[in-house]
N, C-alpha and C positions, 0 to 999 in steps of 0.2 A: 742650052736653055732648059733641057729636061732636068738637069741637076739643080738649077736655080728655082724651079717651080715649087718643090717641097719647102725650101726656105721661105719663099714668098707666102705660101699658104700658112706656114707656122707663124710668120710675123703678123699676118692679118688676124689670125686667131688670137694671138696674144694681145694685140691692140684692142680687138673687140671684147675679149674677156676682161681686160682692165676697165673698159668703159662700163661694162655691166656691174663690176665690183664697185666702181665709184658711184653709180647710180643708186646703190643701196645705202649710201652714207648721207645723213642729213647734215647740212652745213648752214649754220647761223652765225652772223658776225655782229659785233658791237664795238663801239669805240669807248672803252671803259674810261671814265673821267672821275671816278670816285673809288676810294678804297677804305673800307671800314675794318677796324681791327679790334679784337676782343682778347683778353688774357684771363686765364684762370691760374692763380699762383698757389692756392691752397688745395690740398688733396681732397678728393671726393671719391666715394666707392659705391658700387652696386653689386647686388647678386640677383637682381630681378631677371627673370627669364622672358619678360615682355619688355618692349621698348619703352624707355622713360627718358625724360629730358635730362641733358647733362647741365647741371646748374651753372648759370652765368654765360653759357655759349649759345646765345640767340641774337638775332639781328633783325631789324625792320627797315631795309633800304627802300626808298622810293625810286624805282628804276623802270627802265624799258629794255626789252630784248634780253638775251641770255646773260647770266651772271656766273662767275667762277667762285666757288666756295672751297677754300683751302683750310684744312684742319691738321694741326700738328700737335702731338701729345707725348708725354712720358707715361707709359703704362706698366703696371705690374700686377701679377696675380694670374687669374684664369683667362682663357680665351674670351674675346669680346667681339661684338658686332656693332658697327656704327651705321647710321644713315642720317641724311639731312631731309627734313620734312619742310614744305613750304605751304603756306596758306595765303591765297590772294584775297582781294577785296570782296569777292563773292563768297568768301568762306569755303572755297574749294581747296582741299588739301591733297598734295601730291608728294611722292618721294622723288627727290632729285636723282638725276642719272649719275652713275650707272645703277644706283640702288644701294642695298646694304653691302657693307664690306666687313669681312672677317679678319681679325688679327690675333695672332697667338704670341704673347710676349715670352721671352726666355725666362729662366728661373730668377735672374737678377733684375728683371725689368727691361724695357726696350722702348725705343722711340718709334712712333708711328707718324706717318704723314700721308695724306690722301687729298685728292681734289675731286669735287662733285661739280656738275654743271646743272644750274637751275635754268629752266627755259624762260622764266620771267614773263612779262606782258609784251604783246606785239603792237597793241593799238595805241597806247598812251602810257605816260608815267603813272604808276600806281604803287602803293606801298605793298610790300610782301613780307610776311613774317617768316623767317628762316629759323629753324631749331635743330640743333645737333641732338640726336637721340642715340642711346646705346642700350645694350642688353648683354647678359651673361648667358650664353646658350646652355651652359652646364649647370647654372644655378650657383656656382662658386663665386667667391668675391673677386672682383677686379677693381683696381684702384687707378684713377687718373691722378698722377702726382702733380701735374701742371700741364698747361696747354694753351693753344691759341686758335682762333678762328679769324680768317681774313676773307672779306667779300669784295670782289672787284666787279663794278657794274657801271652802266651808263645812266645818267640822269640829266635833268634840264641844266643848261648852262648856269652856273652860279649857285645851284642848289646844294652842292656838296662843299660846305665850308667847314674848315677845321674849327674846333671848339676852343 
């Protein structure tokens, strides 16, 4: 019995520690029933050291609950930072989680893909403006040769209709 006691104590400590770790995680769910897609097929560049909008990669979904914002791009040039900004109906602007993301393309250019989570609205369906922003932290030119932005979200039944 004395040999089994340390194993039992260790097991209880591990389970309790896992419970504490899980308590620190925020969990939100949604039944996504809509998917918006945007493409940019012509190159655009920036050397701005402050965040600016990436031309053509913005969306205004009418949603409730969290949204997933996926961006994929072909990048060349200097290191670049991206972020997704959202503005709600009250004109409050937030940076989507996890915040800004840094990417360093190799000399020949490189592919980039990342997913942000936007918290969305919790009370009712509202329009939210989502904008992909970028900056060159070094001030050197970075080029987005082409890319896409996909937004998955939940909206009212029948409100997401293909054009």
